[in-house]
C-alpha positions as CSV (number, residue, x, y, z in Angstrom):
1,M,-4.1,11.3,44.3
2,I,-4.0,7.6,45.1
3,K,-3.5,6.5,48.6
4,N,0.3,6.3,49.2
5,M,1.3,7.5,46.1
6,E,4.1,10.1,47.1
7,K,5.0,13.2,44.8
8,I,8.4,13.5,44.2
9,D,10.6,16.0,42.1
10,I,11.3,14.8,38.5
11,Q,15.1,14.9,39.2
12,D,15.0,12.8,42.1
13,I,14.8,9.6,39.6
14,A,18.3,7.9,39.8
15,G,20.2,7.4,36.5
16,V,18.6,10.4,34.4
17,R,20.0,14.1,33.7
18,I,17.9,16.5,32.8
19,G,19.3,19.7,31.0
20,Q,17.6,23.1,29.6
21,E,18.8,25.2,27.2
22,Q,16.7,28.4,25.6
23,N,16.7,31.6,23.5
24,P,14.1,34.2,25.4
25,D,14.5,36.4,22.6
26,A,13.8,34.0,20.0
27,A,11.3,32.2,21.8
28,T,12.4,28.8,21.4
29,G,14.6,26.4,23.0
30,C,15.5,22.5,23.7
31,T,15.0,20.0,26.7
32,V,17.2,17.0,26.9
33,I,17.1,13.9,29.4
34,I,20.2,12.0,29.5
35,C,20.9,8.0,30.6
36,E,24.5,7.6,30.6
37,E,24.2,3.8,31.3
38,G,21.5,3.7,28.2
39,A,17.8,3.0,28.9
40,V,15.0,0.5,27.5
41,C,13.2,3.2,25.5
42,G,9.3,3.2,23.1
43,V,7.7,5.7,21.6
44,D,4.0,6.3,20.8
45,V,2.9,9.2,18.2
46,R,-0.7,10.2,18.1
47,G,-0.8,13.6,16.3
48,G,-1.1,13.4,12.5
49,S,1.7,16.1,11.9
50,P,4.7,14.5,14.0
51,G,8.6,15.6,13.2
52,T,10.7,13.0,14.8
53,R,14.7,11.4,14.9
54,D,15.7,7.8,15.1
55,T,12.2,6.6,16.5
56,D,11.9,3.4,13.9
57,A,15.0,2.1,16.2
58,L,12.5,1.9,18.9
59,N,10.4,-0.7,17.2
60,P,10.3,-3.8,19.5
61,I,11.5,-5.7,15.9
62,N,14.3,-3.7,15.3
63,N,17.6,-4.1,16.7
64,R,18.4,-1.0,19.6
65,K,18.4,-2.1,22.6
66,Y,19.2,0.9,24.5
67,V,18.7,4.9,23.9
68,H,21.3,7.4,26.0
69,A,19.5,10.6,25.2
70,V,16.1,11.7,24.0
71,L,16.1,15.5,23.0
72,L,12.3,17.7,23.2
73,S,12.8,20.3,20.9
74,G,11.4,23.7,19.4
75,G,12.4,25.2,16.0
76,S,10.0,22.7,13.7
77,S,12.2,20.2,11.7
78,F,14.9,22.6,11.8
79,G,14.9,22.1,15.8
80,L,16.4,18.3,15.1
81,D,19.5,19.7,14.2
82,A,20.3,19.9,18.2
83,A,20.7,16.4,18.2
84,G,23.8,16.6,16.7
85,G,25.2,19.0,19.6
86,V,23.8,16.0,22.0
87,M,25.5,13.4,20.0
88,R,28.7,15.3,20.2
89,F,28.6,16.1,24.0
90,L,27.8,12.6,24.6
91,E,30.7,10.8,22.7
92,E,33.2,13.2,23.9
93,R,32.1,11.3,27.3
94,G,32.2,8.2,26.3
95,I,28.7,7.5,26.2
96,G,27.0,5.4,23.6
97,R,27.6,2.1,22.4
98,D,31.0,0.4,21.3
99,V,31.9,0.2,18.0
100,E,35.4,-0.1,18.8
101,V,36.7,3.2,16.7
102,T,34.2,5.2,19.2
103,K,30.8,5.2,20.8
104,I,27.8,6.0,19.3
105,P,25.4,7.6,21.2
106,N,21.5,6.6,20.5
107,V,19.6,9.8,20.5
108,C,16.1,10.0,19.5
109,A,14.2,13.2,19.2
110,A,10.7,15.1,18.7
111,I,10.2,18.6,17.5
112,L,7.2,21.2,18.0
113,F,6.6,24.5,15.8
114,D,7.2,27.5,17.6
115,L,8.6,29.7,14.6
116,K,5.7,31.7,14.9
117,C,6.2,32.6,18.4
118,G,9.7,34.7,18.6
119,D,12.3,34.9,16.0
120,S,11.6,32.0,13.1
121,R,15.6,32.8,11.9
122,I,17.0,31.4,15.0
123,R,16.1,27.8,16.0
124,P,17.9,25.0,18.4
125,D,20.8,24.2,16.7
126,A,24.1,21.3,17.7
127,A,25.2,24.4,20.2
128,M,22.0,24.8,21.8
129,G,21.6,21.0,22.2
130,Y,25.2,20.6,23.3
131,A,24.4,23.6,26.0
132,A,21.7,21.9,27.5
133,C,23.7,18.7,28.0
134,E,26.2,21.1,29.5
135,N,23.5,22.3,31.9
136,A,22.2,18.6,32.6
137,F,25.8,17.6,33.8
138,R,25.9,20.7,35.5
139,G,23.1,19.8,37.8
140,E,20.9,22.7,36.6
141,V,17.1,23.0,38.4
142,F,15.1,22.3,36.0
143,H,12.6,25.2,35.5
144,S,8.8,25.1,34.1
145,G,7.1,27.3,32.1
146,N,9.0,29.4,29.7
147,F,12.0,27.2,29.3
148,G,13.7,24.5,27.2
149,A,11.4,23.6,24.9
150,G,8.2,25.3,26.3
151,T,10.3,28.6,25.5
152,G,8.1,29.4,22.5
153,A,5.2,26.8,23.3
154,T,1.3,28.3,22.5
155,V,-1.9,26.8,23.3
156,G,-5.7,26.7,22.1
157,K,-5.0,27.8,18.3
158,T,-8.4,27.1,16.9
159,R,-9.3,30.9,16.3
160,G,-6.2,31.7,15.2
161,R,-2.5,32.7,17.0
162,R,-4.4,36.5,18.2
163,F,-6.7,34.5,20.7
164,A,-3.8,31.8,21.3
165,M,-2.4,31.5,24.8
166,K,1.2,30.8,26.2
167,G,2.3,26.8,26.9
168,G,5.3,26.2,28.1
169,I,7.2,23.3,29.5
170,G,6.2,20.8,33.0
171,A,7.6,17.9,34.9
172,A,6.0,15.8,37.7
173,A,6.9,12.5,39.2
174,F,5.3,10.3,41.8
175,R,6.6,7.5,44.0
176,Y,4.6,4.5,44.8
177,G,6.8,2.1,47.1
178,D,10.0,1.8,45.7
179,L,8.4,2.6,41.8
180,E,9.2,6.3,40.3
181,T,7.7,7.7,37.5
182,G,7.8,11.1,36.3
183,A,7.1,12.8,32.9
184,I,8.4,15.9,30.9
185,A,5.7,17.8,28.5
186,A,6.5,20.8,26.3
187,V,2.5,21.9,25.5
188,N,1.9,23.6,22.4
189,C,-1.6,22.2,21.4
190,V,-4.1,23.1,19.2
191,G,-6.6,22.3,21.8
192,D,-7.6,23.8,25.3
193,V,-5.9,22.4,28.7
194,T,-8.4,21.3,30.9
195,Y,-8.3,21.2,34.8
196,R,-11.5,18.6,36.4
197,D,-13.5,19.5,33.2
198,T,-12.6,23.5,33.5
199,I,-11.0,25.0,30.4
200,I,-7.5,26.7,32.1
201,A,-6.1,27.8,28.8
202,G,-7.0,27.7,25.3
203,A,-8.5,29.9,22.7
204,L,-10.3,33.2,23.8
205,T,-13.0,34.9,23.0
206,D,-12.8,37.9,21.3
207,D,-12.6,40.3,24.6
208,R,-9.5,38.1,25.4
209,R,-11.0,37.4,29.3
210,S,-12.8,34.1,28.7
211,F,-12.4,30.9,26.8
212,A,-14.4,29.8,23.4
213,D,-14.2,26.4,23.7
214,S,-12.3,24.5,21.0
215,E,-14.0,21.5,20.5
216,R,-17.1,23.6,20.0
217,I,-14.9,25.9,17.3
218,I,-13.7,22.8,15.5
219,L,-17.6,21.4,15.3
220,E,-19.0,24.7,14.3
221,K,-16.3,24.6,11.7
222,Y,-17.8,21.1,10.2
223,R,-21.1,22.3,10.3
224,E,-20.6,25.3,8.1
225,G,-18.6,23.0,6.1
226,N,-15.4,24.7,6.3
227,D,-12.1,22.3,4.6
228,F,-9.8,21.9,7.9
229,F,-6.9,21.0,5.1
230,S,-7.1,24.6,3.6
231,G,-4.5,27.0,5.0
232,D,-7.7,30.0,5.2
233,S,-10.1,27.6,6.7
234,A,-7.1,26.4,9.2
235,D,-7.0,30.0,10.8
236,G,-3.6,29.2,12.0
237,M,-4.3,25.8,13.2
238,A,-2.5,24.2,10.8
239,D,1.2,24.9,12.3
240,G,2.5,26.0,15.6
241,N,1.3,22.7,17.6
242,T,2.4,19.3,18.9
243,V,2.3,18.5,22.6
244,L,5.9,16.5,23.3
245,G,6.4,14.5,26.0
246,C,9.3,12.0,28.1
247,I,7.9,9.2,30.6
248,I,10.9,8.3,32.9
249,T,10.9,5.5,35.1
250,N,13.0,3.1,37.3
251,A,10.9,0.2,36.0
252,A,12.0,-3.0,34.0
253,M,10.7,-2.9,30.5
254,D,11.4,-4.6,27.7
255,K,10.9,-2.5,24.1
256,A,7.3,-3.4,23.9
257,G,6.7,-2.8,27.2
258,A,8.6,0.8,27.1
259,G,6.3,1.5,24.2
260,R,3.2,0.8,26.3
261,L,4.1,3.1,28.5
262,A,4.8,6.0,25.9
263,A,1.2,5.3,25.2
264,Q,-0.1,5.8,28.5
265,G,1.7,8.7,28.7
266,Q,-0.7,9.6,25.6
267,N,-3.6,8.9,27.8
268,G,-2.3,11.6,30.3
269,I,-2.5,13.9,27.7
270,A,-5.7,13.1,26.4
271,R,-7.1,13.8,30.2
272,V,-6.3,17.3,29.8
273,I,-6.7,18.7,26.4
274,R,-9.4,19.1,24.6
275,P,-9.4,17.7,21.6
276,S,-5.8,15.8,21.6
277,H,-3.4,14.2,19.2
278,S,-5.4,16.3,16.2
279,I,-4.3,16.4,13.0
280,F,-2.3,19.5,13.2
281,D,-0.8,18.3,16.1
282,G,2.2,15.8,16.0
283,D,1.6,14.6,19.8
284,T,5.0,12.4,20.3
285,V,5.6,10.8,24.2
286,F,8.9,8.9,24.3
287,A,9.4,5.9,27.8
288,L,12.6,5.3,29.4
289,C,13.1,2.6,31.4
290,T,16.2,2.5,33.6
291,G,15.2,-0.9,35.1
292,K,15.6,-0.5,38.4
293,V,12.3,-1.9,39.7
294,K,10.3,-5.0,38.5
295,T,6.7,-4.2,38.1
296,T,3.8,-4.6,35.6
297,A,3.0,-2.5,32.9
298,D,-0.4,-2.3,34.3
299,A,1.1,-0.8,37.6
300,A,3.8,1.1,36.2
301,A,0.8,2.9,33.4
302,I,-1.2,4.1,36.1
303,L,1.8,6.2,37.3
304,C,2.8,7.2,33.7
305,A,-0.7,8.9,32.8
306,A,-0.9,10.5,36.1
307,A,2.4,12.1,35.7
308,M,2.1,13.3,32.3
309,E,-1.1,14.9,33.2
310,T,0.1,17.0,36.1
311,A,3.2,17.9,34.1
312,I,0.8,19.5,31.3
313,L,-0.9,21.0,34.1
314,N,2.6,22.4,35.6
315,A,3.7,23.3,32.2
316,I,0.4,25.9,32.3
317,R,0.3,26.9,35.7
318,N,4.0,28.2,35.4
319,A,4.0,29.3,31.6
320,R,4.1,33.5,31.6
321,S,3.0,35.6,29.1
322,L,5.3,36.5,25.9
323,G,4.4,39.2,23.9
324,D,0.7,39.1,23.1
325,Y,0.6,35.9,24.2
326,L,-1.1,35.9,27.4
327,A,-0.4,33.4,30.6
328,Q,-2.9,31.1,32.7
329,T,-2.0,33.5,35.4
330,D,-3.1,36.7,33.7
331,L,-6.6,35.5,33.5
332,K,-7.1,34.6,37.4
333,G,-9.8,36.1,38.7
334,K,-11.3,37.5,35.6
335,K,-14.6,37.2,34.8
């Protein structure tokens, strides 16, 4: 860790409320980050299979001054319905942009695919999004692992689901002087998660006791001439993926600067997930800037990347096995 950079709780960052709701039996859920006063927001999409809501408005050339909430959700495209519950909750409390007849909350969202982990008939909906907001205003403690958008998350799908492992949701935050920056990450990637160049969760070997190395598997498939875009050749890689993230910072940024911080969050993903941003992932990172501290984009970027990297590791270390999906804690001590 950088000298004088203090680790803090994600919920210590002022002006932000975080709430989660999940259905453990169905293995799906959602996570909401709420800024009642509004925050400047940027987004960066790197994966080849994204699913998002209202992200075009975040382009600096477009007219969207503030965002009031970001939703990270399971359920694939169906999970975008949960944003309707977030909208209703915020409108009932007078949170949003004033259009005279009501206040319209600006709510952006992104989804990951978890339909094959639990009961595919149950997905995050408006009721679940509303409940996540209630939990946020109740001051519920943020839980890492099999919660919120990480409830049905899995990692390491290059050999198919039988050899994949359990992912989850995680958070991390740092303070340097007055600057505070945190990240929330729902980890549901094609590739493996690494720590100091060592795989700690990912595609398993046949005995499910060690790691097969997803990058090597992809290269071998290429050498064998397999068509990755064929459903059969993809071996489950083509679905069930995506890392979702949200940077939360008290830095003062315009929309272009917020977009750059979201990009730095993607750099945090690339530090620990191999491969990252694949054609079968929909890796999407938002950045919410509350504007309390003047700083440079490069200074804030250092904390953004560190927070996202640490949040991903936090998700994996707190994940727990679900059904046939082993967690990182199940493999500790195994040779």
